[in-house]
N, C-alpha and C positions, 0 to 999 in steps of 0.2 A: 504493500500499499504505499502511495506517495503521500507524504506530510511535508508541510511547509513548517520549518524548523527555525527558530531564533535560537543561536548559540552563543552564551555569553561567556568569553575566556577569562580565566582568572589570571593574576598577576603572575603565576608561576610559568605561564605560557609565553612569556614575553622577556623576562630578565630584566636587568637594571640598567644595561649601558646598550649604545646602538650595536658593538660587535657581539655582544652576548645574545641581544634580539635577533639579530641576524642569524646566529647560528640557531638558537630555540626555535625560530618560527620555521623551520625545515622540518623538524620534528613534529610540531603544532599542525602543519598542514596535513598530515598523513591521516590521522582520525577524521578531520574535516572532510576530506576527499573521500574517505570510506563513505561517509553518509551520502555525499553527492553521488557517488558510484552505485548506491543502493537506491537510487532515484528520487530521493528527497530535494526540495528546495531547500536550500541553505542561506539563511541572512546571519551574518557574524557581527557581533558586538564585542567589544574589548574594555578591559580598564586601561588607565593611563597615569597612574599614582606616582611611580618613579619617574616617568618619562617628563610629565608636567613640571613636575619640581625641578628636575634637571634643566628644563628649558628657563624656567622661571628664574633660578638661580643664575644662569648663564647670561641672561638679559639683564638682571640686576647687577651682576658684577661688572659686566660692560659697561653699564650706565654709569657705574660709580669711576672706572678707570678712565673712561674715555667721556669728557664732559658733551661732546656733540652727539654722543649714542642715546636715544631716548630708551627709557625704561618701558619694557612691553607691557600692557595691560594683561592681567590674568587670563580673560577670555580668548585673547589672541594668542596665548601660550597654549591653551587647550586645543585651538584650531591647528597650530602647529604639530602638537602631538598626534593629532588625528591624522595629518598628512603623512608624517614619517613612519608612525606606526602602520597606517594602510599601505604604504610604499612596500614595507617588507613584508607584510602579510599576503598582499594581493600577488607579489611576484612568486612567493613561495607556494601558495595555492596553485597559481598558473602553472608552475613548474612542474608540480605533482601531477596535475591533471594531464598535462602534456605527456609524461611519464608512461601514463595508463592509456594513452591514444583518446584522449578526451578534450576536444577544442569548445571549451566553455569560458565566455567572457567573466572577468573579476573586475570589479570596479569598487572604489571607496567613494563614499558619499560624504563630504565635510558636513556634519549634523548638529543643526540647532535645536535645542529642547525647551519649549517654554516652560517658565515656572510663574508662580504666583507672586508678585512683589509683596504680598501680604502674608506669604508664608512665614509663621512664625520661626523656621530655620534662621531667617535673617536677623532676629533679634538674639539669637544664641548660637554664634559660630562654634563649630565643633570638629570641622575635619582639618587634620594637620596636614600643611604643605611644605614643601621646601627644605632646608637644610636647617641644622640645630645652631642655635647660639647660646652664648653664656648670658647670665641674667643682666648683665650691664649692657651686653650688646643688644639685648631684647628691648629694655627699657628705652635705649637711643633709639631704635628703629620705631618703636610704638611712638615715641615722641615726634620723629620726623615725618612718619608716613602715615600714622593713624592707624596702623595694622593692630589687630588684637593678637598678642603674643602670650602663650601658655605653657607651663611646664609640661613636659611630655615624658613620663614614665622614668624619670631620673635620668634621662640622657641628655637633657637640656632644654632650651626654649625654641618653640616653633610658632609660625603664624598658622593660625586657624580661621578658615572661612565657613560660610554657611553651607549647608547641605540640603537644599529645599527638594520637595518631590516633584517629579515630572508631571506636566499636565498635557502636553501635547509634543508630538514630533514635527517641526515645522517642514521638513522634507519628506514627509510619508509618501506623498503622492509620486514624487520622484523614485521613491524606493520602491513602491508597487508596481510602476512602470517598468523598472529593470528586471524585477522579479518576472514580471508577465513575458519578458524577453528571454527567459531562462537565464539569466545572468546571476553569478554568485555576487552578492551586495555585503559590503562591510559598512556598518553605520553605526550611529550614536557611541564612537569611539570615546572612552572616559566617561560614559553617561551623557555624551553631547555637550556642547557650549550652552550654558545657560543663558537664556535672554528673557527680557520683559518685554511686554508690548506698550508703546509709547505712540498713540495714533496709528499712523501707517508704519512706523519704525519697528524694528525689533532692536534693542539694545542688549549688549552683553553685560552679564554682571560678574563680580569676583565671587564664584561660588563652584561647589564640585557637586554634582549630582551622581548619587551612587549608581554604578553601572549596572547593577542587577536590578533595580528600581527602572531605571532607563529601558534596559532590555525587555522587561516584563510590559512597560508601556507601548513599546514599538511593537511587540508581538501582539498585543491587544489590537493596536490600531491596524495592521496589515493582515489581521484574521489568521495567524497562526495556528497551527494543531498543537505544536510543541514547543515548550521553552525549555532548554537545556541550560542549566547553571553548572559551570566547571568549576571545580575547587581541587585542592590538595587530596582530599580523600573520597574512596569511593562511594561512601553513604554516609548518611547523616547519623549522628549517634546522640542518645541521651545519657547521661551520667559519663560524659566523655573523660577521659583518663582517670577514672575511679573503678574500684572493684565493681561496681554496679553497671558498668558501662555495657549498652546495649545498641546495636547497629539496626537501623530501621529500613525496611525493604517499601513500605506504603505509609502514607498519611493522609488521611481526609482533612478539611478545613478544621473541624472541630478539634481533632487530635492535634493538629499543629498548634492552635491555640492553647490548648491545656498545657502542652510541653513549653510553649512561651511564659505562659503565667507561672510555670515553676521555676523557669529562670535556668532551663537547660542549654540556651542557645547563646554564645556570648556576644555581645551588642556590636562589637568590631570585627565579628568573624562570620558565624554560621546566622546569627540573627537576621541579617537583611536579606541573605538568600532566601531563607524560608518565608519571610515575609514577601519578597518579590514573586517567589513560587505561589503562595497564596493569593496575592492579587490577580495574578494571571489565571490560575486555575478556577478563581472565584468569579471571572468575568464572564464567562459563557459556559453552559454546559458542554461537555465533551472535551474542552481543553485539558491538557496535562503538562505539568511542570515535572520535570527530572534534573535531581542533584546528584552530580558523580564526578569522577575524575576525567581528564583529557582522553586518556587511554582505553575508558570503559564506555565512550559516549555511545558507540555503534550496538554495544553488548545492551547497554541501558536501554536504547530504543526497542530492542527485542525482548525486554523484559526480563534479562537474566541478572541484572546488578542495579546498582544505583537506587535511590530513595525516589519513588514516585509520588507526586503530590496531586490528589484531584479534589473535585468537589465534594 
């Protein structure tokens, strides 16, 4: 059966440097192409945490060291990360397709994601980005630039930005048109570039949308059958890393919420993945979300592994 599948790649599929990423995407491409070869329509999403932080740091450093170099706004750094990650991914997928004698076009769409400017997240920035600073450096940066700087797990101080929820994907019709032409699409990279509406204009805002929530929203808008959220583990667990650890093969929405209420899923790790899966699975009867590892994606679709989340 041919399914329309949105695949959300985890950070472990991309690495932390351009060189590492260029090497890793060759491995990443293989299970993605397995799904395409099985006859599925595949739309690929990905994170960009290390990459956008690296770009932001490089641009900030350049603006400090060279007075004529303008400091690059954060939304533009996000757009840059979409471009260079997409460049690596689409070439790796194209090459793997050609190795299997499949001539299918692969395209990256620089994607804007609409957010609500009244989202409470804007009043409570929580998403760390960029490099670590000493307390003295953080105080100076906060004074000079107005950034919100917080202590991060004893490793130093970092800038934090809001993480609003996605409302709409601006380029959804473009993505649909490419899918209808049987092309492989890479979209909502890094959760998309967050924008708000100002009359006829779309204005970028310094924020980071969680890529799993953005992937779920895209999957909903393009009427996907499956959302696959890829992570470092094969299945979701409750009691993780404890003697009571239990790996889960299936959860309905009620069970998901029960485990969330009991505090089984870490806020910065599995919780947003489960919540995004719930959003998609609950948006229409028959939609399914799967959380598993990259190498197990094809087996998961066949029902052999992973954690399936349904209505």
